[in-house]
C-alpha positions, 0 to 999 in steps of 0.5 A: 940442927935443922936447915930452917934455922940455919942462915941462908948462906951458901959457900961460893965454890970454884968450878974445880971444887964442884962434884956432879950429883948422881941421880938414881931411880928404880927401873924394873924392880932395881935401882940404876943411875940416871947417867946410864940411860939412853936419851929416850929413858932420860926423856921418860924420867923427866916427863914423870908426874906425881899424884896424890892418892886420896886418903894417903897418910903422908900427903903429896910426896912431890910437895913434901920433897920440895919443902925438905920434909921427910916423906913418911916418918 
């Protein structure tokens, strides 16, 4: 079932039921968790900008991710 068809209700979780989301990114040809980065490298990650290359079949990656659509299917 698609998320667009489900109701927009979210369960309320107590603080002890929550789980931290681990973000990984590609650095120097391999993937690493952001939590292992120093403060400077984390800052660089947050300053990254996405762009759309003209003529690219999938459009802008950031816009598709924000809408919950697959990037390239």
